[in-house]
C-alpha positions as semicolon CSV with decimal commas, in nm:
position;residue;x (nm);y (nm);z (nm)
1;X;6,144;5,319;-1,019
2;X;6,232;4,990;-1,126
3;X;6,603;5,033;-1,077
4;X;6,510;5,127;-0,701
5;X;6,292;4,830;-0,675
6;X;6,574;4,608;-0,820
7;X;6,786;4,744;-0,575
8;X;6,560;4,700;-0,311
9;X;6,509;4,351;-0,383
10;X;6,867;4,287;-0,395
11;X;6,954;4,426;-0,073
12;X;6,679;4,209;0,086
13;X;6,817;3,881;-0,039
14;X;7,187;4,000;0,023
15;X;7,050;4,080;0,379
16;X;6,851;3,744;0,439
17;X;7,111;3,602;0,302
18;X;7,386;3,711;0,546
19;X;7,157;3,623;0,851
20;X;7,074;3,301;0,717
21;X;7,433;3,197;0,677
22;X;7,600;3,395;0,897
23;X;7,835;3,049;1,002
24;X;7,935;2,937;0,666
25;X;8,239;3,071;0,440
26;X;8,091;3,205;0,156
27;X;7,749;3,352;0,073
28;X;7,593;3,213;-0,221
29;X;7,340;3,470;-0,399
30;X;7,101;3,301;-0,671
31;X;6,887;3,517;-0,890
32;X;6,777;3,462;-1,300
33;X;6,668;3,729;-1,560
34;X;6,412;3,646;-1,848
35;X;6,541;3,964;-2,032
36;X;6,837;3,993;-2,248
37;X;7,213;4,115;-2,165
38;X;7,136;4,494;-2,287
39;X;6,830;4,468;-2,070
40;X;6,820;4,758;-1,741
41;X;6,707;4,432;-1,513
42;X;6,973;4,217;-1,624
43;X;7,256;4,528;-1,627
44;X;7,130;4,603;-1,283
45;X;7,152;4,274;-1,131
46;X;7,528;4,203;-1,287
47;X;7,616;4,560;-1,117
48;X;7,491;4,466;-0,813
49;X;7,702;4,165;-0,806
50;X;8,040;4,405;-0,863
51;X;7,922;4,647;-0,601
52;X;7,885;4,326;-0,342
53;X;8,194;4,157;-0,434
54;X;8,366;4,541;-0,435
55;X;8,228;4,665;-0,066
56;X;8,140;4,331;0,118
57;X;8,460;4,250;0,257
58;X;8,384;3,857;0,264
59;X;8,357;3,597;-0,010
60;X;8,011;3,614;-0,192
61;X;7,923;3,399;-0,467
62;X;7,635;3,488;-0,738
63;X;7,472;3,243;-0,933
64;X;7,281;3,448;-1,221
65;X;7,104;3,244;-1,475
66;X;7,029;3,504;-1,772
67;X;6,759;3,409;-2,054
68;X;7,021;3,215;-2,259
69;X;7,097;2,935;-2,018
70;X;6,725;2,938;-1,933
71;X;6,640;2,862;-2,283
72;X;6,902;2,605;-2,326
73;X;6,712;2,375;-2,003
74;X;6,396;2,396;-2,153
75;X;6,252;2,033;-2,207
76;X;5,944;1,931;-2,374
77;X;5,699;1,838;-2,145
78;X;5,612;1,460;-2,068
79;X;5,273;1,350;-2,233
């Protein structure tokens, strides 16, 4: 069930990205996962990236922020 939700969300993101940047050379999709690399959600996003690049036929750029990159960007809140 979660896999279907992820794929539906990803398909909607690609559709929106295609419609929004029809004149652009390369579409860039951004995503983030709060889970580790072994989690199904993160694996689904990576697999989605692979399939889109394989079948879309035009240049597509993905930016996937994983938990490690998000944790290193945290800063302390100002007092």
